[in-house]
NUTORLUM-354708 format. One line per 8 residues: number of its first residue (from 1); their letters; for each residue x, y, z of C-alpha. Coordinates in steps of 0.02 Angstrom, whole numbers, plus 32768, in hexadecimal, padded with zeros to 4 digits. Last residue first. Layout:
NUM = A = X Y Z  ... .
***
This chain:
445 = ESAPPDLD = B873 2D9C 552C  B824 2D3F 549E  B885 2CA9 5459  B8B9 2CBA 53A4  B851 2C54 5328  B898 2BA7 52FA  B8C7 2B9B 5242  B97E 2BC4 5263 .
437 = LLEEQYAT = B9ED 2C0C 51DD  BAAA 2BFE 51C2  BAA1 2B42 51DD  BAFA 2B21 5136  BA5B 2ACA 50FA  B9F6 2B62 5130  BA68 2BDA 50D2  BA5E 2B6C 5037 .
429 = LLREARRQ = B9A1 2B6A 5041  B99D 2C26 5054  BA10 2C3A 4FBE  B9A4 2BC6 4F55  B908 2C25 4F87  B95B 2CC8 4F56  B98B 2C7E 4EAD  B8D9 2C41 4E91 .
421 = LQVLESSI = B893 2CEA 4EC2  B907 2D3F 4E46  B8D6 2CC8 4DBA  B81D 2CE0 4DE1  B833 2D9D 4DE2  B886 2D98 4D36  B7FB 2D2B 4CF1  B779 2DA3 4D38 .
413 = RDQHQKAP = B7D0 2E38 4CE8  B7DF 2DDD 4C41  B726 2DB3 4C44  B6F8 2E67 4C6B  B767 2EA5 4BDD  B719 2E25 4B68  B66B 2E5C 4B97  B698 2F13 4B85 .
405 = HATQAAEL = B6E7 2EF2 4AD8  B661 2E83 4A8E  B5D8 2F04 4A78  B642 2F89 4A28  B6A4 2F0C 49BD  B605 2EB8 497E  B5B7 2F61 4958  B651 2F95 48F4 .
397 = RRTLEVEI = B656 2EEE 4897  B59F 2EFB 4867  B5AF 2FAF 4831  B645 2F85 47C3  B5E5 2EF4 4776  B54C 2F5F 4752  B5B6 2FE8 4704  B60F 2F6A 4695 .
389 = LTPDELLR = B569 2F1F 465F  B529 2FCE 4639  B5A7 2FD4 45A9  B534 2F64 453E  B579 2F4B 448E  B62E 2F5B 44C7  B611 2EE3 4557  B5C4 2E62 44E2 .
381 = AVERWVID = B654 2E76 4468  B6D1 2E53 44F2  B670 2DB7 4526  B669 2D7A 4472  B724 2D9A 445E  B74F 2D36 44F9  B6E7 2CA0 44C3  B72F 2CA4 4413 .
373 = DLLDQRIP = B7E1 2CB4 4455  B7C4 2C1C 44C3  B783 2BB1 4434  B806 2BE9 43B6  B894 2BCF 4431  B865 2B1D 445E  B88C 2B00 4515  B919 2A8E 4550 .
365 = RATCRAQG = B8F3 2A19 45E3  B91B 2A46 4697  B97A 29C1 46FA  B9F5 2A38 474E  BAA4 2A2C 4795  BAE5 29B3 4712  BB75 2942 4747  BBF7 291C 46C0 .
357 = QYRWADSG = BC7D 298D 470A  BC0B 2A24 4713  BC06 2A74 4666  BBF7 29CC 460E  BB58 29A8 4671  BAFC 2A38 461C  BA58 2A46 467C  BA96 2AD7 46E6 .
349 = LCRYYYIK = BAA9 2B48 464F  B9EF 2B34 462A  B9C4 2B24 4570  B95B 2B93 44FE  B944 2B37 445A  B95B 2B53 439F  B92B 2AD6 4317  B98C 2AC7 4273 .
341 = RASSHTST = B92A 2A78 41E6  B8F0 29DE 4187  B947 2945 41CF  B957 299A 4277  B9EA 2A05 42AA  BA06 2A46 435A  BA13 2AF3 43A5  BA49 2B57 443C .
333 = RYLAYGCG = BA0D 2BF5 4494  BA3C 2C12 4549  B9D1 2C04 45E4  BA15 2C58 4680  BA31 2BF6 4720  B9B2 2C04 47AD  B9B0 2B4B 47D9  B8F9 2B1C 47C7 .
325 = ACHVLGQA = B8A4 2BB4 477B  B927 2BB8 46F1  B94A 2C63 46A8  B902 2CD2 4622  B937 2D7E 45E5  B9DD 2D5C 458D  B982 2D1F 44F1  B8C7 2D3B 44FF .
317 = ISPEITRR = B8A6 2D8C 4455  B935 2D3E 43F3  B9DA 2D8F 43C9  BA16 2D84 4313  BAD5 2D80 430D  BAE9 2D1C 43AC  BB9B 2CDB 43C0  BB88 2C27 43F8 .
309 = PALRKNDQ = BBD8 2BE9 4357  BC7A 2C46 4381  BCBB 2CB2 42F1  BCE4 2D5A 4341  BD0F 2D23 43F1  BD66 2C8A 43AE  BDCE 2CF6 433A  BDFF 2D69 43C8 .
301 = LREQALDF = BE32 2CD7 4436  BE92 2C8D 43A4  BEF6 2D2C 438D  BF1A 2D3A 4446  BF5A 2C86 444D  BFCA 2CA5 43B6  C011 2D3F 440E  C03C 2CD7 44A9 .
293 = TREDVLAP = C093 2C52 4441  C0F8 2CD5 43E2  C12C 2D30 4480  C173 2C94 44D4  C121 2C38 4563  C149 2C33 461F  C19A 2CE0 462C  C1EB 2D18 46D0 .
285 = VPIPIWQA = C1A2 2DC0 4708  C1B4 2E72 46C3  C131 2EF1 46FB  C0C6 2F46 4676  C050 2FD6 46A6  BFA3 2FC2 465A  BF4C 3063 4625  BF5A 3041 4569 .
277 = RPTERQTR = BF07 2F98 4587  BE62 2FEE 45AF  BE24 2FC3 4660  BDD0 2F20 468F  BD43 2F33 470D  BD45 2EFF 47C4  BCA6 2EFF 482C  BC4A 2F68 48AB .
269 = AGRRPPRE = BB9C 2F52 48F8  BBD7 2F45 49AC  BC75 2EF9 49F4  BC22 2E53 4A14  BB83 2E30 49B3  BADF 2E28 4A12  BA95 2D7E 4A40  B9E7 2D6A 49F8 .
261 = RMRVARSG = BA19 2CF8 4968  B9BF 2D10 48C2  BA50 2D77 4880  BAC5 2CE2 4890  BA52 2C6E 482D  BA38 2CF8 47AD  BAF3 2CFE 4792  BB63 2D80 47E1 .
253 = RRQRASEQ = BB29 2E28 4824  BAF9 2E92 478E  BB26 2F48 4776  BBB2 2F4C 47F6  BBF8 2FFB 4806  BCAF 3008 47D9  BD59 2FD4 4819  BDE8 2FD0 479D .
245 = TKGFCATG = BE3E 2F44 4740  BEE0 2F2A 46DF  BF3B 2FAA 474B  BFE0 2F4C 4758  C018 2ED7 46CE  C085 2E3B 46CE  C0FC 2E33 463C  C15F 2D94 461F .
237 = RYAPNRLM = C0F5 2D3A 459C  C096 2CE2 4627  C073 2D88 467F  C00B 2DC0 45E9  BF74 2D5C 462A  BEFC 2D39 459B  BF15 2C7C 458C  BF0F 2C69 4648 .
229 = AWVTSREW = BE6B 2CCB 4650  BE1B 2C52 45D3  BE5D 2BBB 4634  BE12 2BFD 46D6  BD6E 2C2E 4682  BD5F 2B7E 463C  BD68 2B37 46EB  BDE8 2ABE 4736 .
221 = CSHEKRTP = BDB6 2A5E 47D1  BDCA 2A88 4889  BE2E 2A32 4914  BEDA 2A67 48D6  BEB8 2B21 48F8  BF33 2B51 486D  BEEC 2AC8 4800  BF28 2A15 4803 .
213 = VGLENLRR = BF32 29B4 475E  BEBF 291F 4772  BEDB 28E3 46BF  BE1F 28E7 46A0  BE12 2996 46EB  BE9E 29DA 467D  BE52 2984 45E5  BDA5 29CB 4607 .
205 = TIAGISLG = BDE9 2A7C 4615  BE4E 2A6A 4574  BDB2 2A2C 4519  BD4C 2AC0 4559  BDD3 2B3B 4525  BDD3 2AEF 4477  BE61 2A82 4438  BEC6 2AC0 43A4 .
197 = QVTYLDYV = BF5E 2A4F 43BB  BFDB 2ADE 43A5  BF8A 2B79 43F1  BF11 2B32 4472  BF64 2A90 44A4  C00F 2AE4 44A4  BFD2 2B76 450F  BF85 2AFE 458D .
189 = QRVVEAQA = C024 2A93 4591  C08F 2B2D 45B2  C020 2B5C 4644  C026 2AAA 4688  C0E5 2AAD 467E  C0E5 2B4F 46E1  C07E 2AFA 4768  C104 2A75 4783 .
181 = EIVEFYAA = C190 2AF7 4774  C14E 2B6F 47F6  C1A2 2C0E 47B7  C1CE 2C93 4839  C17D 2D3E 482A  C1D9 2DCD 4881  C1DD 2E3C 491B  C278 2EAA 492C .
173 = REETKRVY = C322 2E6D 4967  C39B 2E69 49FC  C32F 2EB4 4A85  C2A3 2E3F 4A51  C212 2E4B 49D8  C18D 2DC7 49D5  C194 2D37 495A  C0F7 2D1E 48F1 .
165 = RYGYPAAS = C0F2 2C70 48A8  C0D4 2C57 47EF  C07F 2BDC 477A  BFCD 2C13 47A2  BFCC 2CCF 47B7  C02D 2D2D 483F  BFC5 2DA0 48AB  BF8E 2E56 48BE .
157 = LVSAEGQK = C01C 2E9D 4858  C06C 2F36 48AA  C0FC 2ECF 48F0  C135 2EA3 483F  C19C 2F43 4834  C1BD 2F7F 4782  C1E0 3036 47AD  C13F 3065 4754 .
149 = ARHRKGRR = C0E6 2FEC 47CA  C135 3043 4860  C0EE 30EB 4827  C041 30A0 4807  C042 304E 48B2  C06C 30F3 4905  BFE6 3151 48A3  BF61 30D3 48D3 .
141 = SRELIQAR = BF96 30CE 498A  BF99 318B 4994  BEEB 3193 4945  BEA2 310F 49B9  BEEF 3161 4A54  BEAE 320D 4A22  BDFE 31CB 49FF  BDFD 3177 4AAA .
133 = EYEAIMGQ = BE40 3213 4AFE  BDBA 327F 4AAB  BD2F 320A 4AE4  BD72 320B 4B97  BD81 32CA 4B90  BCCC 32DA 4B55  BC8D 326A 4BE0  BCF1 32C4 4C65 .
125 = FQLLLQDE = BCB5 336B 4C22  BC01 3332 4C35  BC21 3301 4CEA  BC71 33AA 4D0B  BBD6 3400 4CC3  BB68 3395 4D33  BBD1 33C6 4DC9  BBC1 347F 4DA1 .
117 = PSHSQPAN = BB06 3474 4D7E  BAE9 3422 4E29  BAB0 336E 4E27  BB25 3327 4EAB  BB8A 3288 4E9B  BC25 32C6 4E42  BC83 323B 4DE8  BCEB 31A2 4E17 .
109 = VFVTEVGQ = BC5A 313F 4E60  BBE3 316B 4DD2  BB2E 315A 4E0B  BAA3 3154 4D8A  B9FB 316F 4DE1  B960 3111 4DAA  B8B8 316A 4DA3  B88B 3118 4CFE .
101 = RLWEETLL = B8A7 31BC 4CA2  B94E 31C5 4CFC  B980 311F 4CAE  B96A 315F 4BFD  B9BD 3204 4C2D  BA57 31A9 4C70  BA5E 3135 4BDA  BA4E 31BB 4B53 .
93 = VQYAYKRS = BAC4 3233 4BAD  BB4B 31B0 4BB9  BB2D 317E 4B04  BB47 3232 4ACB  BBE8 323B 4B31  BC30 31A7 4AD4  BCA6 3134 4B30  BC15 30E3 4B89 .
85 = LRDPSLVL = BBE4 30A3 4C35  BC9A 3083 4C65  BCC3 3131 4C21  BC4A 317F 4C9E  BCA4 3135 4D36  BC91 30A1 4DAD  BBD9 3080 4D85  BB49 3066 4E00 .
77 = VAQVQGEA = BA98 305F 4DBB  BA0F 309E 4E30  B95A 307E 4E63  B94A 2FCF 4E1E  B8BE 2F5A 4DE7  B858 2FD4 4D7F  B84C 2F5E 4CE9  B89F 2FE0 4C79 .
69 = VLDRVREL = B932 2FE8 4CF2  B94A 2F2C 4CEB  B940 2F2E 4C2D  B9C4 2FB7 4C28  BA36 2F52 4C9B  BA1C 2EB6 4C31  BA4D 2F15 4B93  BAE6 2F5A 4BEB .
61 = GPRVLTAG = BB21 2EAB 4C15  BB07 2E6A 4B64  BB5A 2F00 4B0D  BB16 2F5C 4A75  BB2A 3010 4AB0  BBCD 302A 4A50  BC68 3096 4A6B  BC87 3049 4B15 .
53 = SFGEDEFI = BCD0 2FB1 4ABE  BCA7 2F04 4AFF  BD2C 2E8A 4B3B  BCDC 2E62 4BE2  BC2F 2EA9 4C06  BBFF 2E92 4CBC  BB56 2E99 4D13  BB39 2E8A 4DCE .
45 = WEDPVGYG = BA7D 2E7C 4DE8  BA7F 2DC0 4E02  BAE7 2DD6 4E9F  BA64 2E46 4EEE  BA99 2EFD 4F07  BA53 2F5D 4F9B  BA91 300F 4FA3  BAB3 3064 504B .
37 = HSSAFAAL = BB4C 30CB 5023  BBD3 305E 5071  BB93 2FBA 5026  BB77 3004 4F7A  BC26 3051 4F78  BC74 2FAA 4FAA  BC12 2F51 4F1F  BC4B 2FD5 4EA2 .
29 = AATQSAIT = BD01 2FC1 4ED4  BCF4 2F03 4EC9  BCA0 2F0B 4E1E  BD26 2F7E 4DDA  BDB1 2F11 4E23  BD63 2E79 4DD0  BD59 2ED6 4D2B  BE12 2EFF 4D33 .
21 = KDQKQQDS = BE3E 2E48 4D47  BEE6 2E64 4CF0  BEB7 2DDE 4C71  BE14 2E37 4C49  BE70 2EDC 4C35  BEE6 2E88 4BB9  BE52 2E3F 4B5A  BE12 2EEE 4B3C .
13 = SVRAYIAA = BD70 2F4F 4B59  BD4C 2F48 4C12  BCA0 2F67 4C5C  BC47 2F6E 4D04  BB8E 2F88 4D30  BB46 2F75 4DDE  BA8A 2F75 4DFE  BA34 2FCE 4E8D .
5 = TKMSM = B9AB 2FB8 4F0F  B9A5 3047 4F8C  B9A7 3019 5044  B91E 3061 50B0  B949 30E5 5134 .
***
């Protein structure tokens, strides 16, 4: 009986599970199962996703398993249990049916192995129960944290901001924030520079970097966003807040430079959004600045938001739509004065040396707004006058995709086979060097 080729997939979602080596125990159990049931699993076909939620399909290890199945390289995928594949029953069905169409069997070690209607129904119930338990745990955790926040417990806060140290609870007292006096003095200095001396956030950031004031990480530099967040944080007036953000679908993943990367985001397409202030639950902590200073900072932040020169009252045609071909950063609109008039430009964020400690990340030159807007508008007008151009372009792209896809798939399959052959050759060479193989043919009897 020939041995079936299989891939192993294991997943853990939390850092605690990673520390407890849960994923290693999963892989070991799956490897033992493969060995005892006649599955051949090469080392390069063991895929692990550490720290990825089962509520999303965007996981590096799972992506490689799906690619392997699509290439027709395996006959089975071994998973410890359905919830390791996904926490959502719909995703379990999607993956198992996708692989079944390729003739690949999904084998759950801790689940029924037959394909009778009764066993399939039990498998479906397991997936639904796992999804229900996850939702129940999340809801209980949320309600419990909310209750403790209303009691004023600092333990529900995710971390202490700059200027504080989070002290864990003990048998004698609850968790609390302890002031780090050196950092607290920096916080007070930032508020003084902003509210009394009238420095801008950018000027404060440059001063902190010039003075070599250490950040929380000590090896990084101060950013404008860090100073801006410090000026908005109510914890510094003595009231930390629980529930300031909530998880929501990510509409845009980072900057254009980040979105151009091929690596998928961890934890799926989710992000944190600020909730309305009326929903925040206050928790008392030691104050670093007085109420009046904090309120002055909020007033100036609002004024800057309303009156800042960069505030665009009349948007241009291409504003927010163009980015640098060299570094991927967005182009923003700026201006300069000549002897006769004011001239507007589109400028790459990466070319501003003052944003990056005096070292520009891009050498792109500014582009005249009127020239670029004119080019864009003429192209738009041309498309409006002749809609067949859009149809021709769509047809061209569709044909290119249809003709390129099989070739690319074949190229990827060959590349994968070459990598596997190279690894096998390396293992054979290692075995020969360790005198585990003999090149001489066996003597005939």
